[in-house]
C-alpha positions in Angstrom: 1.7 -25.5 -11.5 1.8 -21.8 -12.3 2.5 -19.0 -10.0 -0.3 -16.6 -9.0 0.4 -13.2 -10.4 0.7 -10.6 -7.7 -1.0 -7.4 -8.4 -1.3 -4.3 -6.4 -4.5 -2.4 -5.7 -3.0 0.4 -7.9 -2.7 -2.0 -10.8 -6.4 -3.1 -10.4 -7.5 0.5 -10.4 -5.5 1.0 -13.6 -7.3 -2.0 -15.0 -10.7 -0.6 -14.0 -9.8 2.7 -15.8 -8.7 0.9 -18.9 -11.9 -1.2 -19.1 -14.1 2.0 -18.8 -12.0 3.9 -21.3 -12.0 1.0 -23.9 -15.5 -0.3 -23.4 -17.6 2.1 -21.3 -19.3 1.6 -18.1 -21.8 -0.9 -19.5 -19.1 -3.4 -20.0 -17.4 -2.9 -16.6 -17.4 -6.0 -14.6 -15.3 -8.0 -12.3 -14.6 -10.5 -15.0 -13.6 -7.6 -17.4 -11.3 -6.0 -14.8 -9.7 -9.5 -14.0 -9.1 -10.1 -17.7 -7.6 -6.6 -18.2 -5.3 -7.0 -15.2 -4.3 -10.6 -16.2 -5.4 -11.9 -12.7 -8.1 -14.3 -11.3 -11.6 -13.1 -10.8 -11.4 -14.0 -7.1 -8.5 -11.6 -6.6 -10.7 -8.8 -8.0 -13.7 -10.0 -5.9 -11.4 -9.9 -2.8 -11.1 -6.1 -3.0 -14.3 -5.2 -4.9 -17.4 -7.2 -4.4 -19.6 -5.7 -7.1 -19.7 -3.5 -10.1 -20.9 -0.7 -7.8 -17.7 -1.2 -5.7 -15.6 -1.0 -9.0 -17.3 2.3 -9.8 -16.8 3.7 -6.3 -13.2 2.8 -6.4 -12.9 4.6 -9.8 -14.6 7.7 -8.5 -12.6 7.7 -5.2 -9.4 7.5 -7.3 -10.4 10.4 -9.6 -11.6 12.5 -6.6 -8.2 11.9 -4.9 -6.3 12.9 -8.1 -8.5 16.0 -8.5 -8.1 16.9 -4.8 -4.4 16.7 -5.0 -4.2 18.8 -8.1 -6.6 21.4 -6.5 -4.5 21.5 -3.3 -1.4 22.4 -5.4 -3.2 24.9 -7.4 -4.7 26.6 -4.3 -1.2 27.4 -3.3 -0.4 28.7 -6.7 -3.5 30.9 -6.6 -2.9 32.2 -3.1 -2.6 35.8 -4.4 -5.9 35.7 -6.3 -9.2 37.1 -4.8 -10.5 33.5 -4.0 -7.7 30.8 -4.1 -10.2 27.8 -4.0 -12.2 29.1 -6.8 -9.4 30.3 -8.8 -7.6 27.0 -8.4 -10.6 25.2 -9.9 -10.7 27.6 -12.8 -6.9 27.2 -13.4 -7.6 23.4 -13.3 -10.1 23.8 -16.2 -7.3 25.4 -18.3 -6.4 21.8 -19.2 -8.7 19.7 -21.3 -10.0 16.5 -19.6 -8.1 13.3 -20.6 -9.7 10.1 -21.6 -9.7 8.7 -18.1 -11.5 11.9 -16.7 -14.2 11.8 -19.6 -14.6 8.0 -19.0 -15.1 8.5 -15.3 -17.6 11.4 -15.8 -19.6 9.3 -18.2 -19.5 6.2 -15.9 -20.8 8.4 -13.0 -23.5 10.0 -15.0 -24.8 6.7 -16.5 -24.7 5.0 -13.2 -26.0 7.7 -10.7 -29.7 7.2 -11.5 -29.6 3.6 -10.1 -26.7 3.7 -7.6 -27.5 5.5 -4.3 -23.9 5.1 -3.1 -22.6 6.9 -6.2 -25.2 9.7 -5.7 -23.9 10.0 -2.1 -20.3 10.3 -3.3 -21.2 13.0 -5.8 -23.2 14.9 -3.3 -20.2 14.7 -0.7 -17.9 16.0 -3.3 -20.3 18.9 -4.2 -20.7 19.9 -0.7 -16.9 19.8 -0.2 -16.6 22.3 -3.1 -19.4 24.5 -2.1 -17.9 24.8 1.5 -14.6 25.8 -0.3 -16.6 28.5 -2.2 -17.8 29.9 1.1 -14.2 30.5 2.3 -13.8 33.8 0.4 -14.9 37.4 0.7 -17.6 37.0 -1.8 -19.2 33.6 -1.3 -22.3 34.3 -3.4 -20.1 35.2 -6.4 -17.9 32.2 -5.9 -21.0 29.8 -5.8 -22.4 31.4 -9.1 -19.0 31.3 -10.8 -18.4 27.7 -9.5 -21.7 26.6 -11.1 -20.8 28.3 -14.4 -17.5 26.5 -14.2 -19.2 23.2 -13.6 -21.4 23.8 -16.6 -18.4 24.5 -18.7 -16.6 21.4 -17.5 -19.5 19.0 -18.0 -19.8 19.8 -21.6 -16.3 18.6 -22.2 -16.4 15.7 -19.7 -19.4 14.3 -21.6 -17.8 15.0 -25.0 -20.3 17.5 -26.1 -17.8 20.3 -26.8 -14.2 20.3 -27.6 -12.9 23.7 -26.9 -9.7 25.0 -28.7 -7.1 26.3 -26.3 -8.0 29.8 -27.4 -11.7 29.3 -26.9 -11.0 27.6 -23.5 -8.8 30.5 -22.1 -11.2 33.1 -23.4 -14.2 31.5 -21.7 -12.3 30.9 -18.4 -11.2 34.5 -18.4 -15.0 35.5 -18.6 -15.6 33.2 -15.7 -13.0 35.0 -13.7 -14.4 38.3 -14.7 -17.8 37.2 -13.4 -16.4 36.8 -9.9 -14.7 40.2 -10.0 -17.8 41.9 -11.3 -20.4 40.4 -9.0 -21.8 42.5 -6.2 -22.8 40.5 -3.1 -26.3 40.8 -1.8 -26.7 42.1 1.7 -27.5 38.7 3.4 -25.4 35.9 2.0 -27.0 32.5 2.5 -25.7 29.0 2.6 -27.6 26.1 1.1 -25.0 23.4 1.8 -26.3 20.4 3.8 
């Protein structure tokens, strides 16, 4: 009788990522993850009851990674006019990797039918928008943040592949938008 392979949650998450990178979200399943991890289907089901749960775990992991990177970059950007915003701009200086692109595509293709994924994305956006309100020019920060998201989305979805020179030039323009923006008299918040 063979021994049951012991595998950590981290290893299952790695397998989820590999499945999405190799085959896309349409082929993500409990069976595919179990095969990729070399474990039984029941072991995957024990932690993740459905494809939606697999996607949520994938998103949570990517958000956690991104949050850790941003937290480090906020410290590095402490002397900038808006550390939270400038940390996110600095983060965009590095092109997304295969996993980040796969997660973005998985989220995008699944959000229309998965309310829980919509909720997670909304929570992340609210988190970022609250961070934008932390500086002296919250209106400018929100505008620049949305420009940055547009820039990022084109790469996440594989629509544009910027050269390093193009990337740095574009991001410098985004930074300049913040510096040149004049706040209106009554800043408003639309965060809910």
